[in-house]
C-alpha positions, -999 to +999 in steps of 0.1 A: +143-028+495+180-035+488+203-013+502+227-015+475+220-006+442+207-036+417+236-027+393+264-036+424+244-068+427+245-077+394+282-075+392+284-103+418+269-129+399+286-160+399+302-154+367+321-127+377+333-141+407+363-154+390+395-143+410+395-115+427+361-103+416+340-108+449+350-074+458+333-039+454+331-020+421+358+001+413+378-025+431+374-047+409+386-027+385+420-012+400+429-046+406+439-072+382+422-108+378+439-132+397+451-172+393+452-198+420+488-205+405+499-167+409+488-163+443+499-203+456+534-191+448+529-160+460+520-174+492+546-200+493+571-174+490+560-158+517+562-182+547+594-179+566+588-213+588+575-248+579+545-254+591+539-289+613+515-311+609+480-311+618+473-300+654+443-316+676+407-302+673+378-318+656+353-309+632+311-321+630+282-317+614+255-298+627+223-281+619+221-266+580+207-229+580+176-227+562+187-206+539+217-211+517+238-170+519+269-161+519+284-125+525+260-128+560+268-119+597+266-137+629+264-124+661+261-144+694+229-130+717+235-128+753+208-158+759+237-175+741+218-180+703+233-168+676+217-143+651+224-150+615+211-122+589+212-111+550+237-124+524+236-129+492+210-160+488+214-192+467+209-178+430+243-156+440+224-123+430+196-119+453+203-099+487+180-116+518+160-098+540+158-133+561+173-136+594+174-173+613+185-184+650+206-211+662+202-227+690+232-246+707+209-267+726+193-285+699+217-278+667+190-267+652+181-233+630+145-216+635+134-187+616+127-151+631+114-117+619+129-104+587+147-071+582+126-046+566+152-042+540+180-071+521+212-065+533+253-077+523+284-067+535+266-049+563+279-048+595+258-064+629+265-053+667+253-065+698+244-034+719+249-035+757+209-042+764+208-070+744+188-058+714+215-061+680+220-032+653+224-039+620+234-013+594+240-004+555+232+022+531+217+049+550+197+027+567+200+011+604+175-015+624+175-031+657+167-068+667+148-076+697+153-113+708+127-109+735+104-103+707+124-117+672+113-086+657+128-057+638+122-019+642+137+008+620+163+040+641+181+067+626+191+068+593+233+074+587+245+107+576+262+086+551+252+057+529+280+030+533+293-005+533+322-028+534+321-005+566+336-017+599+310-009+636+327-011+672+312-011+704+325+013+726+331+008+762+305+040+768+281+017+750+275+041+716+290+022+681+316+035+660+312+030+621+336+040+602+351+039+564+335+014+540+320+020+503+300+048+493+301+053+455+340+060+456+369+048+470+369+045+507+354+068+525+368+085+554+345+098+573+331+082+610+299+087+631+285+076+662+249+059+669+236+064+702+213+036+713+197+060+744+183+087+712+182+059+681+202+087+669+235+088+646+263+124+646+291+126+625+324+122+649+365+126+633+368+115+602+399+092+597+435+100+579+427+074+555+399+066+534+395+027+537+373+000+534+377-037+537+396-027+568+394-039+602+383-021+635+399-032+671+383-022+704+418-021+724+421-023+766+422+011+763+394+020+752+406+036+722+404+016+688+424+004+664+416+005+621+442-011+601+445-019+562+415-016+539+414-004+503+411+029+492+426+026+457+453+002+466+463-021+495+464+005+522+489-002+549+482+030+573+465+026+606+452+049+628+437+051+661+401+062+676+397+081+711+363+082+722+371+108+745+382+134+715+368+117+691+393+121+669+421+100+647+457+094+649+482+079+627+501+052+642+529+032+629+517+014+592+515-027+587+547-042+573+523-049+544+491-035+526+461-059+530+430-060+528+395-082+539+425-096+567+413-102+599+423-092+634+418-107+665+423-086+697+446-118+716+448-125+761+479-100+759+463-072+744+480-068+714+463-077+679+469-107+656+463-094+619+466-120+592+459-130+556+442-107+531+447-095+493+472-063+489+475-039+461+484-065+434+460-090+443+481-119+458+467-140+482+490-130+517+498-160+538+514-132+562+503-121+600+517-093+623+509-083+658+500-051+667+512-036+707+495-010+721+520+000+744+546+010+716+526+015+688+544-008+667+538-035+643+560-067+639+561-096+621+555-129+637+549-164+618+531-166+584+500-194+576+507-226+556+491-206+527+473-174+519+439-168+530+417-140+520+375-135+531+383-161+558+376-164+593+398-157+624+381-166+660+400-164+695+393-200+709+391-202+750+424-215+751+440-183+737+451-198+704+434-182+674+414-204+646+417-193+609+390-212+584+379-210+547+392-187+522+424-205+514+418-214+472+451-234+477+444-261+496+405-262+499+391-275+531+423-260+552+420-245+590+455-234+608+454-225+643+481-195+660+497-201+690+514-166+703+537-183+726+557-198+697+547-170+670+536-201+649+507-218+631+496-254+630+473-270+606+439-283+623+414-307+607+402-301+574+370-279+575+355-302+550+336-285+522+360-250+514+341-218+521+349-180+521+326-152+526+311-176+553+309-165+592+323-183+625+311-179+659+325-188+691+299-205+712+297-206+751+303-241+750+337-228+737+325-246+703+329-224+671+298-225+645+309-219+608+277-215+584+273-205+552+295-190+527+307-197+491+322-227+478+357-231+472+362-242+440+327-242+429+325-201+429+292-194+426+277-223+449+263-205+479+256-233+511+238-238+536+260-264+556+269-256+594+299-270+614+314-270+647+350-270+658+358-284+685+396-271+703+418-289+721+417-282+758 
């Protein structure tokens, strides 16, 4: 069983994945196709400062995935291994139910139990008890690392993909927004691991999909951007104590498919993405929870979309992939200077991949779709080692 309809999967076949068309039904229809030349021009226009040459950092090969996949998810388990699930397979159209584990000690992947449902554009959340919750469509499943098996759990009340899932301090999981057959959903629901049941919670003020959700140090959840019928600049806060949403300051520019990273000082870095005119964004901005205000920070060297952003142990943020103008590029953000530097090239460029910070401090990048060979789904995995 697939958690997305057959027509949707067919719509995502490689011939259609030209320009922006790697996206949900309706969003593609709403947005004009994108050329890399236009994207490059707009990204260059965004730059507010020059980006220095390569910063220290090394990439090295590690074991390849057993199954090539993109649109998948990856989660670091309590035992230090990485669980990868679902996605789209090597033919560029078939949803996967398979899962595999990466062992940093050996650098190898091994198969683990398959999910009951094939999934992509799903969420995966590590729970406080060490189990992993996967959710998409109406169904959800739990993975037990001790047995390597999956069991069904309570069904969502609203079918959704391209949503967010956030583990709250009380152990519950907040799922918000997503694509449910129309442009962005406003609804949200809570999963309680103690009962295995989903319950409705307060709805957002704006419908959105392909947005971000970030747990703040004060226990609230910041949701930003995403798509409704356009690139949305709005942001709002969820309070678990009241189960209500309140609007906060809007982003300086509407964006979706961006990344949001909680920094050591409690601020949130949002970078890249697409806006309502299909422009590839190089811009970045910071949210200050104390003031509820966004401010512009240094821009990346080029626009990134469907990329990853990983907070490193040294406090820098590593952005990889999603750059169609400079394939293979990776960049580092330094909060102290508010600037980006290029780091060593990723090698084969990709987007719709995953990046996971390991216990060692290395970053595991796996799978994705190749750039510029759209439709080429990757099994390749690599490790990034940052400078001290």
